[in-house]
KEFI-148427 format. One record per atom (N, C-alpha, C): x, y, z. Coordinates in pm, 1 decimal, decimal comma, padded with zeros to 6 digits. Example, Ala and Ser with C-alpha at 12.3 -4.5 7.8 and 13.67 -1.06 7.14 Angstrom:
<nodes>
node X 01319,0; Y -00569,0; Z 00780,0 .
node X 01230,0; Y -00450,0; Z 00780,0 .
node X 01320,0; Y -00330,0; Z 00780,0 .
node X 01285,0; Y -00225,0; Z 00708,0 .
node X 01367,0; Y -00106,0; Z 00714,0 .
node X 01290,0; Y 00003,0; Z 00787,0 .
</nodes>
This chain:
<nodes>
node X 07827,8; Y 16672,8; Z 10497,4 .
node X 07869,3; Y 16590,3; Z 10609,7 .
node X 07796,6; Y 16455,7; Z 10601,8 .
node X 07865,2; Y 16351,9; Z 10648,2 .
node X 07810,1; Y 16217,2; Z 10655,7 .
node X 07806,8; Y 16175,8; Z 10802,7 .
node X 07690,6; Y 16133,6; Z 10849,5 .
node X 07678,8; Y 16078,0; Z 10984,1 .
node X 07669,1; Y 15926,7; Z 10969,5 .
node X 07768,0; Y 15859,3; Z 11023,5 .
node X 07781,5; Y 15713,6; Z 11015,3 .
node X 07735,6; Y 15654,6; Z 11148,2 .
node X 07631,6; Y 15571,3; Z 11143,2 .
node X 07571,7; Y 15514,0; Z 11264,7 .
node X 07577,6; Y 15362,0; Z 11255,8 .
node X 07629,6; Y 15298,8; Z 11361,4 .
node X 07633,2; Y 15153,2; Z 11366,7 .
node X 07574,1; Y 15110,0; Z 11500,4 .
node X 07479,0; Y 15017,2; Z 11493,1 .
node X 07416,4; Y 14961,4; Z 11612,7 .
node X 07453,4; Y 14814,1; Z 11621,7 .
node X 07507,1; Y 14774,5; Z 11736,6 .
node X 07555,3; Y 14637,9; Z 11758,3 .
node X 07463,4; Y 14563,4; Z 11854,2 .
node X 07437,2; Y 14437,2; Z 11823,4 .
node X 07360,8; Y 14347,8; Z 11910,3 .
node X 07452,7; Y 14230,6; Z 11944,2 .
node X 07482,3; Y 14212,8; Z 12071,9 .
node X 07567,6; Y 14100,9; Z 12111,7 .
node X 07500,4; Y 13969,0; Z 12075,1 .
node X 07580,8; Y 13874,2; Z 12029,6 .
node X 07529,1; Y 13741,9; Z 11995,0 .
node X 07479,8; Y 13671,2; Z 12121,4 .
node X 07386,2; Y 13580,4; Z 12102,5 .
node X 07331,3; Y 13504,6; Z 12215,5 .
node X 07443,5; Y 13439,4; Z 12296,0 .
node X 07433,2; Y 13452,7; Z 12428,3 .
node X 07529,8; Y 13390,7; Z 12517,5 .
node X 07653,3; Y 13475,2; Z 12545,2 .
node X 07666,5; Y 13587,9; Z 12478,9 .
node X 07782,9; Y 13674,8; Z 12501,8 .
node X 07740,0; Y 13790,7; Z 12591,7 .
node X 07810,0; Y 13804,9; Z 12702,5 .
node X 07778,1; Y 13908,0; Z 12801,5 .
node X 07873,2; Y 14026,7; Z 12788,8 .
node X 07828,4; Y 14143,1; Z 12834,6 .
node X 07912,5; Y 14264,7; Z 12832,5 .
node X 08044,0; Y 14245,9; Z 12907,4 .
node X 08042,2; Y 14160,6; Z 13007,8 .
node X 08160,9; Y 14141,7; Z 13091,4 .
node X 08263,7; Y 14047,4; Z 13028,6 .
node X 08231,8; Y 13986,9; Z 12916,4 .
node X 08325,5; Y 13894,6; Z 12851,1 .
node X 08450,0; Y 13969,8; Z 12805,4 .
node X 08567,9; Y 13909,6; Z 12821,1 .
node X 08692,0; Y 13977,1; Z 12777,8 .
node X 08688,4; Y 14022,0; Z 12631,9 .
node X 08626,3; Y 13943,8; Z 12544,9 .
node X 08619,8; Y 13982,0; Z 12403,1 .
node X 08534,1; Y 14106,5; Z 12382,1 .
node X 08432,4; Y 14123,9; Z 12463,7 .
node X 08346,4; Y 14242,4; Z 12454,5 .
node X 08420,1; Y 14364,0; Z 12509,4 .
node X 08487,8; Y 14346,4; Z 12619,8 .
node X 08564,9; Y 14456,2; Z 12678,6 .
node X 08671,4; Y 14504,2; Z 12580,7 .
node X 08737,1; Y 14411,0; Z 12513,3 .
node X 08839,1; Y 14447,9; Z 12415,3 .
node X 08777,5; Y 14518,6; Z 12294,1 .
node X 08663,7; Y 14468,3; Z 12246,0 .
node X 08596,9; Y 14531,8; Z 12131,6 .
node X 08554,2; Y 14674,2; Z 12166,8 .
node X 08501,7; Y 14693,5; Z 12286,8 .
node X 08462,6; Y 14828,3; Z 12329,5 .
node X 08584,2; Y 14920,3; Z 12333,6 .
node X 08694,6; Y 14871,7; Z 12387,4 .
node X 08817,3; Y 14951,7; Z 12393,8 .
node X 08859,1; Y 14996,1; Z 12253,0 .
node X 08857,0; Y 14902,7; Z 12159,0 .
node X 08893,5; Y 14936,7; Z 12021,5 .
node X 08796,0; Y 15038,3; Z 11962,9 .
node X 08666,5; Y 15019,0; Z 11986,7 .
node X 08566,7; Y 15111,8; Z 11932,8 .
node X 08590,3; Y 15252,9; Z 11984,8 .
node X 08622,5; Y 15264,5; Z 12112,2 .
node X 08647,8; Y 15397,6; Z 12168,8 .
node X 08771,7; Y 15462,2; Z 12106,6 .
node X 08871,9; Y 15383,1; Z 12074,3 .
node X 08997,1; Y 15435,3; Z 12018,2 .
node X 08987,0; Y 15474,0; Z 11871,3 .
node X 08886,5; Y 15422,9; Z 11800,3 .
node X 08872,7; Y 15456,6; Z 11658,0 .
node X 08872,1; Y 15608,4; Z 11639,3 .
node X 08805,9; Y 15678,6; Z 11728,4 .
node X 08799,6; Y 15825,2; Z 11718,4 .
node X 08934,7; Y 15892,6; Z 11725,3 .
node X 09030,8; Y 15828,3; Z 11791,1 .
node X 09166,2; Y 15883,5; Z 11801,3 .
node X 09258,5; Y 15834,4; Z 11690,5 .
node X 09222,2; Y 15725,3; Z 11626,3 .
node X 09311,1; Y 15660,4; Z 11529,0 .
node X 09273,3; Y 15685,9; Z 11383,6 .
node X 09155,0; Y 15738,6; Z 11359,4 .
node X 09109,1; Y 15760,9; Z 11221,9 .
node X 09099,4; Y 15911,4; Z 11197,7 .
node X 09193,2; Y 15967,4; Z 11123,6 .
node X 09198,5; Y 16113,2; Z 11109,1 .
node X 09079,8; Y 16173,8; Z 11033,8 .
node X 09009,0; Y 16096,1; Z 10954,7 .
node X 08896,1; Y 16149,5; Z 10878,3 .
node X 08776,8; Y 16186,8; Z 10965,5 .
node X 08768,4; Y 16130,5; Z 11086,2 .
node X 08653,4; Y 16155,4; Z 11172,9 .
node X 08655,4; Y 16295,7; Z 11230,7 .
node X 08545,8; Y 16366,3; Z 11213,6 .
node X 08528,0; Y 16500,2; Z 11271,2 .
node X 08475,2; Y 16487,8; Z 11413,7 .
node X 08391,7; Y 16387,2; Z 11433,7 .
node X 08332,8; Y 16360,9; Z 11565,8 .
node X 08315,2; Y 16210,5; Z 11580,3 .
node X 08324,6; Y 16160,0; Z 11704,7 .
node X 08312,6; Y 16016,4; Z 11730,0 .
node X 08250,8; Y 15996,0; Z 11866,6 .
node X 08137,8; Y 15926,2; Z 11871,4 .
node X 08071,3; Y 15894,9; Z 11998,0 .
node X 08043,0; Y 15745,7; Z 12001,8 .
node X 08059,6; Y 15685,3; Z 12118,0 .
node X 08030,8; Y 15543,5; Z 12137,4 .
node X 07966,1; Y 15524,7; Z 12273,6 .
node X 07891,1; Y 15415,9; Z 12287,9 .
node X 07837,8; Y 15387,3; Z 12419,8 .
node X 07738,2; Y 15273,7; Z 12420,6 .
node X 07713,7; Y 15225,9; Z 12542,0 .
node X 07616,7; Y 15120,7; Z 12565,3 .
node X 07477,3; Y 15179,8; Z 12573,7 .
node X 07380,1; Y 15106,5; Z 12525,9 .
node X 07241,0; Y 15146,7; Z 12533,9 .
node X 07201,9; Y 15159,9; Z 12681,1 .
node X 07133,4; Y 15266,9; Z 12714,2 .
node X 07096,4; Y 15293,6; Z 12852,7 .
node X 06963,9; Y 15229,6; Z 12892,8 .
node X 06883,7; Y 15185,1; Z 12795,0 .
node X 06751,6; Y 15130,2; Z 12822,5 .
node X 06740,6; Y 14992,7; Z 12756,9 .
node X 06702,0; Y 14892,0; Z 12835,3 .
node X 06690,2; Y 14755,2; Z 12783,0 .
node X 06546,7; Y 14730,1; Z 12737,6 .
node X 06530,0; Y 14713,4; Z 12604,8 .
node X 06400,0; Y 14680,1; Z 12545,9 .
node X 06421,4; Y 14564,7; Z 12449,4 .
node X 06314,8; Y 14493,3; Z 12418,1 .
node X 06325,3; Y 14379,1; Z 12327,0 .
node X 06382,7; Y 14419,1; Z 12191,3 .
node X 06352,5; Y 14537,9; Z 12143,5 .
node X 06397,3; Y 14581,2; Z 12010,9 .
node X 06529,0; Y 14658,4; Z 12014,8 .
node X 06585,0; Y 14675,9; Z 12133,2 .
node X 06706,6; Y 14756,7; Z 12148,9 .
node X 06830,3; Y 14685,1; Z 12098,8 .
node X 06923,8; Y 14763,3; Z 12050,6 .
node X 07059,1; Y 14715,4; Z 12025,3 .
node X 07140,3; Y 14744,8; Z 12150,2 .
node X 07257,4; Y 14682,6; Z 12161,9 .
node X 07335,5; Y 14692,1; Z 12284,8 .
node X 07435,4; Y 14807,2; Z 12287,7 .
node X 07498,0; Y 14833,9; Z 12175,2 .
node X 07610,0; Y 14928,6; Z 12170,8 .
node X 07597,2; Y 15007,0; Z 12041,4 .
node X 07640,1; Y 15132,2; Z 12043,4 .
node X 07631,8; Y 15215,0; Z 11922,9 .
node X 07758,6; Y 15296,7; Z 11904,9 .
node X 07790,5; Y 15321,6; Z 11778,3 .
node X 07894,2; Y 15418,9; Z 11743,9 .
node X 07832,8; Y 15517,2; Z 11644,9 .
node X 07870,3; Y 15643,0; Z 11661,1 .
node X 07824,8; Y 15747,5; Z 11570,5 .
node X 07946,3; Y 15830,8; Z 11533,1 .
node X 07974,2; Y 15835,1; Z 11405,2 .
node X 08086,2; Y 15914,1; Z 11355,6 .
node X 08038,5; Y 16016,6; Z 11254,7 .
node X 08104,2; Y 16129,1; Z 11254,2 .
node X 08074,7; Y 16232,7; Z 11155,8 .
node X 08199,1; Y 16251,5; Z 11070,8 .
node X 08177,9; Y 16248,2; Z 10939,6 .
node X 08287,1; Y 16263,0; Z 10843,5 .
node X 08249,7; Y 16372,2; Z 10744,1 .
node X 08348,8; Y 16438,5; Z 10685,4 .
node X 08317,7; Y 16552,2; Z 10597,8 .
node X 08247,3; Y 16516,1; Z 10467,5 .
node X 08273,2; Y 16395,7; Z 10413,1 .
node X 08214,1; Y 16361,0; Z 10283,8 .
node X 08226,7; Y 16210,2; Z 10259,3 .
node X 08174,2; Y 16165,2; Z 10145,8 .
node X 08176,0; Y 16022,7; Z 10114,2 .
node X 08317,2; Y 15968,8; Z 10091,3 .
node X 08407,9; Y 16051,2; Z 10038,1 .
node X 08546,8; Y 16007,8; Z 10021,9 .
node X 08611,0; Y 15979,1; Z 10156,8 .
node X 08582,9; Y 16064,3; Z 10255,6 .
node X 08635,3; Y 16042,3; Z 10390,8 .
node X 08575,6; Y 15915,1; Z 10451,4 .
node X 08447,6; Y 15889,7; Z 10424,5 .
node X 08383,5; Y 15767,5; Z 10472,8 .
node X 08452,9; Y 15644,6; Z 10414,2 .
node X 08486,8; Y 15650,2; Z 10286,9 .
node X 08556,2; Y 15538,3; Z 10223,2 .
node X 08694,0; Y 15516,0; Z 10284,9 .
node X 08767,3; Y 15623,2; Z 10312,3 .
node X 08899,6; Y 15609,2; Z 10376,2 .
node X 08885,8; Y 15554,9; Z 10518,4 .
node X 08784,9; Y 15602,0; Z 10590,4 .
node X 08755,7; Y 15551,5; Z 10725,4 .
node X 08733,0; Y 15400,4; Z 10721,1 .
node X 08651,2; Y 15355,3; Z 10625,5 .
node X 08619,3; Y 15213,7; Z 10615,8 .
node X 08742,2; Y 15129,2; Z 10586,1 .
node X 08838,3; Y 15183,2; Z 10515,7 .
node X 08959,7; Y 15108,8; Z 10480,3 .
node X 09070,5; Y 15121,1; Z 10584,4 .
node X 09056,9; Y 15212,6; Z 10678,1 .
node X 09159,7; Y 15236,2; Z 10779,0 .
node X 09192,0; Y 15106,2; Z 10854,4 .
node X 09320,4; Y 15075,3; Z 10869,0 .
node X 09363,5; Y 14948,8; Z 10929,9 .
node X 09314,2; Y 14933,0; Z 11073,9 .
node X 09319,6; Y 15039,8; Z 11152,9 .
node X 09273,0; Y 15029,3; Z 11291,3 .
node X 09122,0; Y 15005,3; Z 11294,4 .
node X 09048,9; Y 15076,4; Z 11210,4 .
node X 08905,1; Y 15055,3; Z 11202,0 .
node X 08875,0; Y 14910,5; Z 11162,9 .
node X 08947,2; Y 14856,9; Z 11066,4 .
node X 08925,4; Y 14718,6; Z 11023,1 .
node X 08953,6; Y 14619,8; Z 11136,7 .
node X 09053,6; Y 14647,9; Z 11217,4 .
node X 09083,0; Y 14562,4; Z 11332,7 .
node X 08966,1; Y 14565,2; Z 11432,6 .
node X 08911,2; Y 14684,0; Z 11453,6 .
node X 08794,6; Y 14697,4; Z 11540,9 .
node X 08675,2; Y 14620,5; Z 11484,7 .
node X 08653,9; Y 14630,3; Z 11353,5 .
node X 08544,6; Y 14558,0; Z 11288,3 .
node X 08556,1; Y 14408,1; Z 11313,7 .
node X 08675,9; Y 14354,5; Z 11302,3 .
node X 08695,9; Y 14211,2; Z 11323,1 .
node X 08659,5; Y 14170,1; Z 11465,7 .
node X 08692,9; Y 14253,1; Z 11562,1 .
node X 08660,4; Y 14221,5; Z 11701,5 .
node X 08508,9; Y 14220,5; Z 11722,6 .
node X 08439,1; Y 14318,2; Z 11664,1 .
node X 08294,0; Y 14323,4; Z 11677,8 .
node X 08226,4; Y 14212,9; Z 11598,8 .
node X 08279,7; Y 14176,1; Z 11484,4 .
node X 08220,0; Y 14069,7; Z 11403,0 .
node X 08214,5; Y 13937,7; Z 11481,1 .
node X 08314,3; Y 13913,5; Z 11564,0 .
node X 08321,4; Y 13788,2; Z 11640,0 .
node X 08216,1; Y 13779,7; Z 11750,1 .
node X 08166,1; Y 13893,3; Z 11796,7 .
node X 08078,5; Y 13892,8; Z 11914,4 .
node X 07939,2; Y 13947,9; Z 11889,7 .
node X 07914,2; Y 14004,6; Z 11770,7 .
node X 07786,9; Y 14074,4; Z 11750,9 .
node X 07741,2; Y 14072,1; Z 11605,7 .
node X 07617,2; Y 14109,6; Z 11590,0 .
node X 07559,9; Y 14141,2; Z 11460,1 .
node X 07529,3; Y 14290,6; Z 11463,1 .
node X 07525,7; Y 14355,5; Z 11346,6 .
node X 07500,7; Y 14499,2; Z 11348,3 .
node X 07431,3; Y 14547,3; Z 11223,4 .
node X 07378,7; Y 14670,4; Z 11236,8 .
node X 07319,1; Y 14741,1; Z 11123,6 .
node X 07389,9; Y 14874,5; Z 11111,1 .
node X 07392,7; Y 14926,1; Z 10988,6 .
node X 07463,7; Y 15051,0; Z 10959,5 .
node X 07372,7; Y 15143,5; Z 10881,9 .
node X 07382,6; Y 15272,8; Z 10910,9 .
node X 07317,5; Y 15376,2; Z 10831,2 .
node X 07417,4; Y 15489,4; Z 10812,5 .
node X 07424,8; Y 15542,1; Z 10691,5 .
node X 07510,3; Y 15656,1; Z 10660,8 .
node X 07422,0; Y 15767,6; Z 10607,9 .
node X 07406,1; Y 15871,4; Z 10687,8 .
node X 07318,0; Y 15981,3; Z 10653,5 .
node X 07396,5; Y 16091,1; Z 10582,2 .
node X 07344,9; Y 16137,1; Z 10471,4 .
node X 07406,2; Y 16248,6; Z 10400,3 .
node X 07341,1; Y 16375,0; Z 10451,6 .
node X 07408,4; Y 16439,1; Z 10546,1 .
node X 07352,0; Y 16556,9; Z 10613,4 .
node X 07360,0; Y 16676,2; Z 10521,4 .
</nodes>
C-alpha cells in the first residue's frame, strides 16, 4: 500500500474564504469520488494554527506504485492540482506501507 500525503500552505494574502480556495477545496474533496485507484481519501483544514503548520491536507491510500502513477495522471486530479497551484505551495510524501 502507498499512503500519499500532501500538505498545502495558502500563499500570502489568500484567505480560506476566497472563492478560489473554496473551489479548490471542493475539487480536493471530489478527488476521492473521481479517481478509482484510491482505496481511501481524507481531506481537511488544519485544526491548530501554529507558525510551522500547513493549512490543508489530503491523504490518499492506493494499492501500489502503479496506482499512484495512474492517480497522478488522472484528468480530474490534474484539474484539482491546477486549482491548488494557483493559491498555495505544498509538500508531498508517498509512504510505502
